[in-house]
NURO-637711 format. One record per residue (C-alpha): residue in three letters; x, y, z. Coordinates in steps of 0.1 Angstrom, whole numbers, padded with zeros to 4 digits, always signed. Layout:
ALAXYZ/...
//
This chain:
MET-0971+1050+0966/ASN-0952+1027+0939/GLU-0915+1019+0940/LYS-0916+1044+0907/ASN-0931+1074+0922/THR-0909+1070+0952/SER-0878+1067+0932/ARG-0892+1101+0913/ALA-0897+1115+0947/VAL-0865+1107+0959/ALA-0845+1118+0926/LEU-0868+1155+0925/GLY-0860+1156+0966/THR-0817+1153+0960/ILE-0818+1177+0935/PHE-0840+1204+0959/ILE-0816+1202+0986/SER-0787+1207+0958/LEU-0803+1240+0949/ILE-0810+1248+0983/VAL-0776+1249+0984/MET-0770+1267+0952/CYS-0786+1293+0961/GLY-0769+1300+0995/TYR-0738+1301+0971/ALA-0752+1324+0949/ALA-0765+1348+0975/ALA-0731+1347+0997/GLY-0716+1360+0963/GLU-0708+1401+0949/PRO-0741+1419+0940/GLY-0745+1426+0909/CYS-0768+1424+0874/ALA-0756+1389+0867/ALA-0755+1375+0908/SER-0792+1384+0906/THR-0798+1368+0876/GLN-0781+1336+0885/THR-0803+1336+0917/GLN-0832+1342+0892/ARG-0827+1311+0877/LEU-0828+1292+0907/ALA-0862+1310+0919/CYS-0881+1300+0882/GLU-0868+1263+0893/PHE-0881+1265+0926/ASP-0919+1280+0912/LEU-0921+1249+0888/ARG-0906+1220+0912/ASP-0939+1236+0934/ASP-0962+1230+0905/PHE-0946+1200+0899/TYR-0956+1183+0932/THR-0986+1202+0933/GLN-0996+1185+0903/SER-0984+1155+0915/ALA-1001+1154+0948/ILE-1033+1159+0925/CYS-1022+1127+0908/LEU-1017+1108+0941/ASP-1052+1116+0951/SER-1068+1088+0935/ALA-1072+1054+0942/VAL-1067+1044+0905/GLN-1034+1059+0898/ASP-1031+1071+0859/GLU-0993+1072+0846/THR-1004+1102+0821/CYS-1009+1127+0850/PHE-0978+1123+0864/SER-0965+1120+0824/ASP-0981+1153+0819/ALA-0966+1168+0849/ALA-0934+1160+0841/GLY-0936+1173+0806/GLU-0949+1208+0821/PHE-0917+1208+0841/ASP-0895+1202+0813/GLU-0911+1225+0789/GLY-0906+1251+0818/ILE-0871+1246+0828/GLU-0863+1251+0789/GLU-0882+1287+0793/CYS-0863+1294+0829/ASP-0829+1290+0804/ASP-0841+1311+0774/ILE-0850+1340+0801/LEU-0816+1331+0818/GLU-0793+1338+0789/ALA-0815+1368+0778/ARG-0810+1382+0814/LEU-0774+1379+0807/ASP-0771+1393+0774/LEU-0791+1427+0790/CYS-0763+1427+0822/GLU-0735+1425+0796/SER-0749+1453+0778/LEU-0753+1472+0817/GLU-0718+1464+0824/ASP-0733+1440+0849/ALA-0745+1473+0870/THR-0774+1471+0895/HIS-0800+1483+0891/ASP-0802+1516+0918/PRO-0823+1544+0902/GLU-0821+1579+0916/PHE-0860+1574+0923/GLY-0880+1578+0954/GLU-0886+1601+0982/ASP-0844+1613+0988/PHE-0847+1624+0955/ALA-0885+1637+0948/VAL-0866+1673+0946/ASN-0852+1663+0913/PHE-0890+1661+0900/VAL-0915+1685+0888/ASP-0950+1687+0891/PRO-0965+1671+0863/LEU-0994+1691+0859/GLU-0972+1720+0854/ILE-0963+1703+0821/GLY-0968+1722+0790/LEU-0976+1754+0813/SER-0946+1763+0833/ILE-0923+1733+0821/ALA-0914+1723+0786/PRO-0926+1687+0779/ASN-0905+1660+0773/PRO-0903+1662+0733/TRP-0909+1620+0728/PHE-0934+1621+0754/ALA-0951+1652+0763/LEU-0972+1646+0798/VAL-0998+1680+0791/THR-1029+1674+0806/ASN-1058+1659+0779/ASN-1028+1652+0753/ARG-1049+1624+0740/TRP-1032+1596+0711/VAL-1052+1565+0694/TYR-1033+1542+0675/GLU-1045+1511+0657/GLY-1027+1478+0646/ASP-1026+1441+0655/GLY-1067+1438+0657/GLU-1069+1465+0687/THR-1073+1499+0688/ILE-1056+1519+0716/GLU-1063+1551+0733/VAL-1035+1570+0757/VAL-1048+1601+0775/VAL-1026+1624+0800/THR-1054+1625+0826/GLY-1052+1658+0856/ASP-1049+1630+0881/THR-1018+1624+0902/LYS-1002+1591+0924/LEU-0978+1599+0951/VAL-0953+1567+0939/ASP-0925+1564+0970/GLY-0923+1598+0977/VAL-0924+1612+0937/THR-0957+1625+0923/CYS-0964+1610+0888/VAL-0993+1618+0864/VAL-1017+1587+0860/VAL-1020+1581+0822/ILE-1047+1560+0811/ASP-1042+1533+0785/THR-1071+1516+0766/ALA-1069+1486+0743/SER-1104+1475+0727/GLU-1111+1445+0704/ASP-1144+1451+0682/ASP-1152+1479+0703/VAL-1150+1456+0732/VAL-1123+1470+0759/VAL-1097+1441+0768/GLU-1073+1455+0788/VAL-1073+1489+0810/THR-1042+1502+0821/ASN-1032+1532+0847/ASP-0998+1537+0839/TRP-0977+1565+0857/TYR-0951+1589+0844/ALA-0929+1612+0863/GLN-0908+1639+0846/ASP-0875+1648+0866/LEU-0855+1685+0863/ASP-0834+1674+0828/GLY-0869+1661+0809/ASN-0863+1626+0813/VAL-0902+1604+0814/TRP-0898+1579+0844/TYR-0918+1548+0846/CYS-0933+1549+0884/GLY-0956+1515+0876/GLU-0992+1503+0868/ILE-1022+1490+0871/SER-1032+1468+0844/GLU-1068+1452+0843/ASN-1076+1424+0817/PHE-1108+1420+0807/GLU-1123+1388+0787/GLU-1159+1378+0775/PHE-1176+1341+0778/ASP-1197+1323+0755/GLY-1228+1325+0777/ASP-1226+1358+0796/GLU-1254+1374+0799/THR-1235+1406+0815/ASP-1229+1435+0794/GLU-1196+1446+0801/PRO-1163+1418+0800/GLU-1150+1400+0829/LEU-1120+1412+0846/VAL-1099+1385+0844/ASP-1066+1394+0862/ILE-1042+1420+0865/GLU-1010+1401+0861/GLY-0981+1424+0851/SER-0991+1456+0876/TRP-0960+1469+0897/LYS-0955+1500+0918/ALA-0921+1513+0924/GLY-0906+1510+0959/ARG-0928+1478+0967/ASP-0916+1444+0971/GLY-0882+1451+0955/SER-0897+1470+0921/GLU-0879+1498+0910/ALA-0888+1526+0883/GLY-0871+1535+0852/ILE-0861+1562+0827/LEU-0890+1555+0799/LEU-0880+1580+0775/PRO-0847+1601+0778/PHE-0849+1637+0770/ASP-0818+1640+0752/PRO-0814+1603+0736/GLN-0779+1591+0721/PRO-0774+1560+0704/GLY-0764+1531+0718/ASP-0773+1540+0748/ILE-0797+1510+0767/PHE-0813+1511+0798/ARG-0840+1496+0819/GLN-0877+1515+0819/GLU-0891+1494+0847/PHE-0877+1466+0868/ALA-0901+1443+0890/GLN-0884+1409+0890/THR-0905+1383+0873/ASP-0936+1409+0864/ALA-0918+1438+0844/GLU-0884+1441+0829/ASP-0885+1460+0798/ALA-0851+1474+0786/ILE-0848+1501+0758/GLU-0822+1510+0731/ILE-0811+1542+0714/MET-0812+1532+0682/ALA-0811+1564+0661/ILE-0822+1602+0664/ASP-0825+1608+0626/ALA-0847+1578+0613/THR-0874+1582+0590/GLU-0916+1569+0588/ALA-0946+1576+0587/ALA-0984+1571+0598/PRO-1019+1588+0595/GLY-1014+1605+0626/GLY-0978+1618+0621/ALA-0945+1617+0602/CYS-0909+1622+0601/ASN-0885+1626+0578/GLY-0845+1621+0592/ASN-0860+1632+0625/CYS-0874+1603+0642/LEU-0861+1588+0673/LEU-0858+1552+0665/THR-0854+1527+0696/ARG-0855+1486+0701/ASP-0878+1475+0730/PHE-0873+1442+0745/THR-0877+1422+0778/ALA-0858+1393+0790/LEU-0893+1379+0800/GLU-0899+1370+0765/PRO-0868+1361+0747/GLY-0862+1367+0712/VAL-0889+1395+0711/ALA-0886+1430+0702/GLU-0902+1461+0692/ASN-0886+1492+0672/LYS-0905+1525+0677/TYR-0904+1556+0661/TYR-0911+1591+0679/VAL-0919+1626+0663/PRO-0907+1654+0682/GLY-0937+1668+0697/ILE-0963+1643+0689/GLY-0946+1609+0702/LEU-0947+1576+0696/ILE-0963+1575+0662/VAL-0950+1538+0651/GLU-0944+1498+0665/ILE-0934+1474+0648/ASP-0933+1435+0658/LEU-0891+1429+0646/GLU-0905+1388+0644/THR-0937+1389+0628/GLY-0933+1428+0608/ASP-0971+1437+0621/ARG-0971+1477+0629/VAL-0991+1495+0655/GLU-0997+1532+0638/LEU-1007+1563+0650/VAL-1042+1572+0635/GLU-1047+1607+0657/PHE-1031+1629+0680/THR-1050+1661+0702/GLY-1031+1679+0723/VAL-0995+1699+0730/GLY-0962+1688+0718/LEU-0928+1712+0722/
//
């Protein structure tokens, strides 16, 4: 290793030791949203440092040293640090809104008696007005170059002791499937819909492929309540109150969606449904994508009709709903 690379390694090693000391300090602090967030900032940098050292090892495994190899690795590290800091600020903003509360949802085996049989929703049990988990309910959306079909199946899945219904979400582009997600939802005795987890399969076509179907490329974003620290959250309350903010899902670094209730008297329209002064309006966001947020409009008895990207203004609209509402 030349002198320049030796100095770089020594400097990074010093920073690494400092981070370990900081991490130990953070872990010993009082529990809370902010403390968890600060520790996640350290985890973010550890991951980047692992990638940097791995790339540096690749650079060093050559008899002819290429400084651009090291500079590219350093540049990616610097960009990553900026993203870690942006996510930290977004998480801290959410923590402030939640009054630094830890996420301890009343979900799991000890609370299973508080949840209904999902196959009875629409029969002996009234559905949530904003998302009716009634078997065979189907929504079709179009926008942003995609067609999205959402279907409530008659299948169930036991998640952390709670029986959840399987909802299949299929996204297509030009009639080619690009994503299939099995979402797991539960409804509690108060009518709130909970998000229990998902398996999200992403597909892609490649030039030269001779297969009839796109290739499965990843299952990023998949999570399950009760596994690896992941926790369920309330997707949509039965009785939303403007100003309420809560987590819809909590799988740190994978899924951290949150929702803010903006209004219950909004007006919107889509080909598949409309409302005039009786729409639920929400702001949906995630700290993992700072600055990105959506407004969603829900019609009672139909559900989601319009989704608007607040940065681009792009709309996803309901074009068809078949099934049972309230």
